[in-house]
C-alpha positions as CSV (number, residue, x, y, z in Angstrom):
1,M,81.7,66.3,133.5
2,M,81.5,66.1,137.8
3,S,81.5,69.8,138.9
4,A,83.6,70.3,141.8
5,M,80.7,70.2,144.2
6,N,79.2,66.4,143.2
7,R,82.9,66.0,142.9
8,R,83.0,67.0,146.8
9,T,80.1,64.7,147.2
10,F,80.6,61.9,145.7
11,L,84.1,61.7,147.3
12,Q,82.2,61.6,150.4
13,N,79.7,59.1,150.0
14,A,82.0,56.9,147.7
15,G,84.5,54.6,148.7
16,L,85.3,56.0,152.5
17,G,81.6,56.0,153.3
18,A,79.7,59.3,154.4
19,A,80.0,58.5,158.5
20,G,83.7,58.1,158.3
21,L,84.3,61.2,157.0
22,L,81.9,63.3,158.9
23,L,84.1,64.2,161.9
24,S,80.8,64.6,164.3
25,R,80.8,60.7,164.2
26,Y,84.6,61.0,165.8
27,P,85.3,60.8,169.7
28,S,86.1,64.3,171.6
29,F,89.3,65.3,170.9
30,A,91.5,63.8,174.2
31,D,91.9,66.3,176.6
32,E,95.5,66.5,176.5
33,F,95.6,68.0,172.4
34,S,92.6,69.8,172.8
35,E,95.2,73.7,172.8
36,V,97.2,71.7,170.1
37,K,96.6,73.6,167.5
38,K,99.2,72.7,165.2
39,R,99.5,74.1,161.2
40,V,100.2,71.0,159.9
41,G,101.0,70.5,155.9
42,L,102.2,66.3,154.1
43,I,104.1,66.0,151.3
44,G,102.9,62.8,149.6
45,T,99.0,62.0,149.2
46,G,99.0,59.1,148.5
47,W,97.4,55.2,150.3
48,Y,99.4,55.9,153.3
49,G,100.3,59.2,153.6
50,K,96.2,59.7,153.7
51,C,96.1,56.9,156.4
52,D,98.6,58.9,158.6
53,L,97.3,62.7,158.3
54,W,93.4,61.1,159.5
55,R,94.6,59.2,161.9
56,L,96.3,63.1,163.4
57,L,93.3,64.7,162.9
58,Q,91.3,61.8,164.9
59,V,93.5,62.9,168.2
60,A,94.1,66.3,167.3
61,P,92.1,69.2,166.3
62,V,95.1,70.7,163.5
63,E,94.2,72.7,161.4
64,V,95.8,71.3,158.0
65,V,97.0,74.0,156.3
66,S,99.0,72.4,153.2
67,L,99.5,69.6,151.0
68,C,101.6,69.1,148.2
69,D,102.2,66.6,145.5
70,V,103.3,65.2,142.2
71,D,99.9,64.1,141.3
72,K,97.3,66.4,140.4
73,R,95.1,64.1,141.0
74,M,95.7,62.4,144.1
75,L,96.5,66.2,145.6
76,A,92.8,67.3,144.8
77,D,91.3,64.0,146.0
78,A,93.1,65.1,149.2
79,A,92.3,68.2,149.2
80,D,88.9,67.3,148.9
81,I,88.8,64.8,152.1
82,C,90.5,66.7,153.4
83,A,88.2,69.7,154.0
84,T,85.2,67.4,155.7
85,R,87.5,66.0,158.4
86,Q,89.1,68.8,159.7
87,V,87.2,71.3,161.9
88,S,87.5,74.1,160.2
89,R,86.1,72.6,157.0
90,K,89.1,74.9,155.3
91,R,90.7,73.3,152.2
92,P,94.0,72.8,152.7
93,R,96.4,74.7,149.7
94,T,97.6,72.9,147.5
95,Y,102.0,72.5,145.7
96,G,103.4,69.7,143.7
97,D,107.3,71.4,144.8
98,Y,107.8,70.6,148.2
99,R,110.3,73.7,148.0
100,A,107.4,75.9,147.3
101,M,105.0,74.4,150.3
102,L,108.2,74.6,153.4
103,K,109.1,78.5,151.8
104,E,106.7,79.5,153.5
105,K,107.5,78.7,156.7
106,D,104.1,78.3,158.2
107,L,103.8,75.1,159.5
108,D,104.2,73.3,163.4
109,L,104.0,69.6,161.4
110,V,105.0,68.5,158.9
111,L,104.4,65.0,157.6
112,I,106.1,63.0,154.7
113,A,104.9,59.7,153.6
114,T,106.6,60.0,149.7
115,P,108.3,57.4,148.1
116,D,111.8,56.5,149.9
117,H,113.6,57.7,147.4
118,W,112.1,61.4,148.3
119,H,112.2,61.2,152.2
120,A,115.8,62.1,152.5
121,L,115.4,66.0,151.5
122,P,112.1,67.3,152.2
123,M,112.8,66.3,155.7
124,I,115.7,67.8,155.7
125,E,114.2,71.1,154.5
126,A,110.5,70.8,156.5
127,V,113.6,71.1,159.9
128,K,115.9,73.6,158.3
129,A,111.8,75.3,157.8
130,G,111.8,74.7,161.5
131,A,108.9,72.1,161.2
132,D,108.8,68.8,163.9
133,I,108.1,66.1,161.6
134,Y,106.7,62.7,160.5
135,V,109.0,60.5,158.2
136,Q,107.0,57.1,156.9
137,K,110.1,54.0,157.5
138,P,112.7,53.7,155.9
139,T,114.2,56.9,156.7
140,S,115.9,56.7,153.5
141,L,117.2,54.8,150.7
142,D,120.8,55.1,151.0
143,V,122.9,55.4,154.3
144,V,124.4,58.8,153.9
145,E,121.1,60.3,153.3
146,S,120.1,58.9,156.6
147,Q,122.9,60.2,158.0
148,A,121.4,63.9,156.8
149,M,118.5,63.7,158.4
150,L,119.7,62.3,162.0
151,A,122.4,66.0,161.6
152,A,119.7,67.7,161.0
153,A,116.6,66.9,163.1
154,R,119.7,67.7,165.8
155,K,121.7,70.7,164.5
156,Y,117.8,72.3,164.6
157,Q,116.3,70.4,167.7
158,R,113.2,69.3,165.3
159,V,111.0,66.3,167.2
160,V,111.2,63.8,164.2
161,Q,109.0,60.1,164.7
162,V,110.0,57.6,161.8
163,G,106.5,55.6,161.1
164,T,107.9,52.5,162.5
165,Q,104.8,52.5,164.6
166,R,105.8,48.9,165.8
167,R,106.4,50.7,168.7
168,S,103.3,52.0,169.5
169,T,101.5,48.7,169.0
170,P,99.0,48.3,171.6
171,H,99.3,44.5,172.1
172,L,103.1,44.8,171.6
173,I,103.6,46.8,174.1
174,E,102.1,44.5,176.2
175,A,104.5,41.5,174.7
176,R,107.1,43.2,175.5
177,D,105.8,45.4,179.1
178,N,104.1,41.2,180.7
179,I,106.2,38.9,177.9
180,L,109.9,40.3,178.1
181,R,110.4,42.8,180.4
182,A,108.9,39.9,182.8
183,G,110.9,37.6,182.0
184,L,109.5,34.7,181.0
185,L,111.7,33.9,178.4
186,G,114.6,34.0,180.2
187,K,117.4,33.4,178.4
188,I,117.1,35.2,175.1
189,A,119.8,34.4,171.9
190,H,117.9,34.4,169.0
191,V,115.5,36.3,167.0
192,E,113.8,35.1,163.5
193,L,112.0,37.8,161.5
194,C,109.7,36.4,158.1
195,C,107.6,38.1,155.8
196,Y,106.4,35.0,153.4
197,Y,103.4,37.4,151.8
198,H,103.7,37.0,147.9
199,M,103.5,40.4,147.2
200,R,106.1,41.3,144.5
201,T,104.0,42.1,141.8
202,R,105.0,39.4,138.6
203,D,103.7,41.8,136.0
204,N,105.6,42.7,132.9
205,P,104.1,45.2,131.3
206,P,105.5,47.3,128.9
207,D,106.3,51.1,128.8
208,S,104.8,53.9,128.2
209,T,103.8,57.9,128.8
210,P,103.6,59.2,132.2
211,P,99.7,60.3,132.7
212,E,99.0,64.3,132.3
213,N,98.3,64.3,136.3
214,L,101.7,63.0,137.3
215,D,105.0,65.3,136.9
216,F,107.0,62.4,136.5
217,E,110.5,64.8,136.5
218,M,109.9,65.7,139.5
219,W,108.9,62.1,140.7
220,T,111.3,60.6,139.9
221,G,113.5,63.2,141.2
222,P,117.0,62.6,142.4
223,A,116.6,59.3,141.2
224,P,118.1,57.0,138.0
225,L,115.4,58.5,135.4
226,R,113.3,54.6,134.2
227,P,110.9,54.6,132.1
228,Y,107.9,55.5,132.8
229,N,105.9,52.5,133.4
230,R,102.3,51.9,135.1
231,L,104.0,50.1,138.4
232,M,105.8,52.6,139.6
233,H,102.7,54.9,140.1
234,P,100.6,54.4,142.1
235,R,102.2,52.5,145.5
236,G,103.9,50.0,142.7
237,W,107.2,51.7,142.7
238,R,108.6,50.0,145.4
239,A,108.8,47.0,142.9
240,F,111.9,48.6,142.0
241,M,115.6,49.5,144.0
242,E,116.0,52.8,142.3
243,Y,112.6,54.1,144.3
244,S,112.8,51.9,147.4
245,N,114.6,48.9,149.8
246,G,112.8,46.3,147.8
247,I,111.3,43.8,150.8
248,V,114.1,43.8,153.4
249,G,113.6,47.8,153.3
250,D,109.3,47.5,153.4
251,M,109.1,44.9,156.1
252,C,112.0,43.4,157.1
253,I,112.8,46.6,158.4
254,H,109.2,47.0,160.7
255,M,110.2,43.3,162.5
256,L,114.0,44.5,162.7
257,D,113.0,47.8,164.4
258,T,110.8,45.9,167.1
259,A,113.0,43.2,167.8
260,R,115.5,46.1,168.4
261,W,112.8,48.1,170.9
262,M,112.0,45.1,173.0
263,L,114.4,43.9,173.2
264,D,116.5,47.1,173.6
265,L,119.2,46.1,170.7
266,G,121.3,48.8,169.2
267,W,123.3,48.9,166.1
268,P,124.4,45.1,164.7
269,K,128.1,44.6,164.7
270,R,128.1,42.9,161.9
271,V,124.9,42.0,159.0
272,H,125.7,39.2,156.3
273,S,122.6,38.7,153.7
274,L,122.1,36.2,150.6
275,G,119.2,36.3,148.1
276,G,118.3,36.9,144.5
277,I,115.3,37.1,142.0
278,Y,115.3,32.9,141.6
279,V,111.5,31.9,141.0
280,H,109.4,34.9,139.2
281,R,112.1,36.3,136.8
282,A,109.8,37.3,134.3
283,S,108.5,40.0,136.3
284,K,109.8,44.1,135.9
285,A,110.2,44.1,139.1
286,N,113.9,44.4,140.5
287,T,113.7,43.4,143.4
288,T,114.6,40.2,145.7
289,D,112.1,37.8,145.2
290,T,114.4,35.4,148.1
291,Q,116.3,37.4,150.6
292,T,117.9,36.4,154.2
293,A,119.5,37.9,156.6
294,T,121.7,37.9,158.8
295,F,122.2,40.7,162.3
296,D,124.7,39.8,164.4
297,F,124.2,41.2,167.9
298,E,127.3,40.2,169.6
299,N,125.0,37.4,172.3
300,I,121.9,37.7,170.4
301,S,121.6,36.8,166.2
302,V,118.5,37.6,164.4
303,V,117.7,36.3,161.2
304,W,115.0,37.7,159.1
305,Q,114.2,35.7,155.5
306,H,111.5,36.7,152.7
307,R,110.8,34.9,150.1
308,T,107.2,36.4,148.3
309,W,106.5,32.8,147.0
310,G,105.8,29.3,147.9
311,T,103.1,28.5,151.7
312,T,103.9,30.3,155.0
313,P,105.6,27.4,157.5
314,D,102.4,29.4,159.9
315,P,99.4,30.4,158.5
316,K,98.6,32.3,161.8
317,Y,101.9,34.2,161.6
318,P,103.0,35.3,157.9
319,W,104.7,38.3,158.8
320,A,106.1,38.5,162.2
321,L,108.7,38.0,164.8
322,T,109.5,34.7,166.9
323,I,112.0,35.3,170.1
324,Y,113.1,32.1,171.8
325,G,114.3,32.0,174.9
326,D,115.6,29.5,177.8
327,K,112.3,28.9,179.1
328,G,109.7,29.9,176.4
329,T,108.9,31.3,172.8
330,L,106.9,34.6,171.6
331,K,105.8,34.8,168.2
332,A,104.5,38.4,167.7
333,S,103.0,39.9,164.5
334,V,100.4,43.1,163.5
335,M,97.4,40.6,164.2
336,G,98.5,39.4,167.6
337,Y,101.2,37.2,170.0
338,D,101.6,34.2,171.6
339,F,103.6,33.2,174.3
340,I,104.5,29.1,174.3
341,P,106.6,28.4,177.9
342,Q,108.6,25.8,178.0
343,G,107.7,22.9,179.7
344,E,105.4,24.0,183.0
345,G,103.8,27.6,182.6
346,K,101.1,29.0,181.3
347,A,100.3,30.2,177.4
348,I,99.7,33.2,177.3
349,S,97.9,34.4,173.8
350,R,96.3,38.3,172.4
351,E,94.6,39.3,169.0
352,V,95.5,43.1,168.0
353,T,93.3,45.5,169.1
354,Y,90.9,47.4,167.2
355,E,88.4,50.7,168.3
356,Y,85.6,51.3,166.4
357,E,83.3,51.9,169.4
358,Q,85.9,55.2,169.4
359,F,86.9,55.5,165.5
360,P,83.6,54.1,163.3
361,G,84.5,56.0,160.7
362,D,87.6,52.6,160.5
363,R,85.3,50.2,159.5
364,T,84.4,52.3,156.3
365,E,87.8,54.7,155.3
366,K,88.9,53.1,152.1
367,D,92.5,51.5,151.8
368,L,92.6,51.7,155.7
369,E,94.5,49.0,157.5
370,R,92.0,48.5,160.5
371,H,94.4,46.5,162.8
372,V,96.9,48.8,162.2
373,A,95.2,52.3,163.0
374,P,95.4,52.4,166.9
375,A,99.0,52.2,166.6
376,I,99.5,55.2,164.6
377,R,96.6,56.9,166.7
378,G,99.7,55.9,169.4
379,H,102.7,57.4,167.4
380,M,100.1,60.5,166.8
381,K,100.1,61.4,170.3
382,D,103.7,60.0,171.0
383,L,105.0,62.8,169.0
384,L,102.2,65.6,169.8
385,R,103.4,65.1,173.4
386,C,106.9,65.3,172.7
387,T,106.9,68.3,170.3
388,A,105.5,70.1,173.9
389,S,107.8,68.4,175.8
390,R,110.8,68.8,173.0
391,G,111.7,65.3,173.7
392,R,113.1,61.8,172.3
393,P,109.9,59.9,170.8
394,V,108.7,56.6,171.1
395,A,110.4,56.1,167.1
396,D,113.0,58.8,167.3
397,I,115.2,59.4,164.2
398,E,118.1,58.1,165.6
399,Q,116.5,54.7,165.8
400,G,114.6,54.7,162.4
401,C,118.1,55.5,161.4
402,I,119.4,52.1,163.1
403,S,117.0,50.6,161.8
404,S,116.9,51.2,158.3
405,I,120.5,51.6,157.8
406,S,120.9,48.4,159.1
407,S,118.3,46.7,156.7
408,I,120.0,49.0,153.7
409,L,123.1,47.0,154.4
410,A,121.9,44.0,154.3
411,N,121.1,45.4,150.8
412,V,125.0,46.1,150.0
413,S,125.8,43.1,151.6
414,C,123.6,40.4,149.4
415,Q,124.8,42.7,146.7
416,L,128.8,42.0,147.3
417,G,128.1,38.4,148.7
418,R,130.2,39.2,151.4
419,S,129.3,40.2,155.4
420,L,129.3,43.6,156.6
421,A,130.7,45.7,159.7
422,Y,129.4,48.8,160.0
423,D,131.1,51.8,161.8
424,P,128.3,54.2,163.1
425,A,131.0,57.1,164.6
426,R,132.5,56.8,160.6
427,G,129.8,56.1,159.0
428,V,132.2,53.1,156.7
429,V,131.7,49.7,156.2
430,T,134.8,48.2,158.1
431,G,138.3,47.4,156.0
432,D,135.4,47.0,152.9
433,E,136.5,50.7,150.5
434,E,133.9,49.4,147.9
435,A,130.9,48.9,150.6
436,T,132.0,51.9,152.0
437,R,131.2,53.1,148.6
438,L,127.8,51.9,148.0
439,L,126.3,53.7,151.2
440,R,125.7,56.7,149.4
441,R,124.1,56.0,145.8
442,P,124.6,59.0,142.9
443,Y,121.9,61.8,142.7
444,R,120.9,63.0,139.7
445,A,121.3,66.6,138.4
446,P,119.9,68.9,139.7
447,W,119.3,67.4,142.7
448,A,122.7,67.2,145.7
449,H,122.9,64.4,147.7
450,P,122.8,65.7,151.4
451,E,125.8,66.0,153.5
452,P,126.1,65.0,157.2
453,G,127.9,67.7,158.6
454,T,127.3,70.6,155.7
455,V,123.0,70.4,156.2
């Protein structure tokens, strides 16, 4: 049996890399955050929970005082690593239930990186406890949850940043400012969004008993109680619509939100989607392997397509957005962008910005999407500025809800086989009672679905 001390030593030197863990190898904290001593808690210590938290520790001298997860092993590992990364070297308190963590009411900032079906309830309770929030996308699993989250943020006057970090991606900010706002595209009338990653599981393992380290009852929470399957945890829950919004809620929301941000678009007037499981039908997954969605913004149509099989039309842009204007075209992704002029004009190409000189630990950190690290840091800096000014962050909860709800509506449209016109003021699908009922998923007892008017 590995001792606690040896276990910590192992974590520091294996997988993550000692250089990546030692805070002394990171740059000095930026002057603007030198006085930020916020007390931070994280709910969900898996892959992206740690990615987000370690980026926050890179840009501000916060104190991580609390960690929460339903997986005891994952929780203990995160607490051990956190003690090596933060200035105080203190090991955070650990909890298996977010309600116990929030009951302390001693947190200034709470990060939420749970599976999608667990975003709404912890976020609402955290703002009630007086914390500002960083919540991963999509904001929720159903539309009414997002409405309640927005209502709670405004009622309790909390700053809420959603993890749609394309809005903080350096090369995409440059493309917005130097290509779009400079008018190089001319009249814009069409946007294509796509993802052709083979990211949907093809496996169909048998159901089994949950591992001893996982509180599967709490992990399931308000969702339907399916038999445990090893695909669910960790990280495989996106294969199931009971816990996620599928690839549309995972990948489309990012690119849809990017298009909305770049083009200053609000709510789509209509959403229409078609798709299904057309190729890999033997998989345990119940998410679509093929789906298109059209978001009608009146004078601009935005069309999404994902396909988890076959080849990508443009190998350089397998997950991307393409904005078409009468003077040129902009292709953009997490890896860079290309401006292609129509006729005369100079083509412009940029690649993703890495920050290895300032943050050498990025090179060795386990499971880090290195090309995304600068964007997460930018997102965290923006959040911290807004917690000081009490302003709205770049990915404010309202913007996150618009992109999330639009993506959820695409799935509802796909389920029903017809287009939907959502009325955000009334929270209904106009003239469609059946679709409106699908905006709220049933909650499993004893959990109660949050309501916008009663949070």
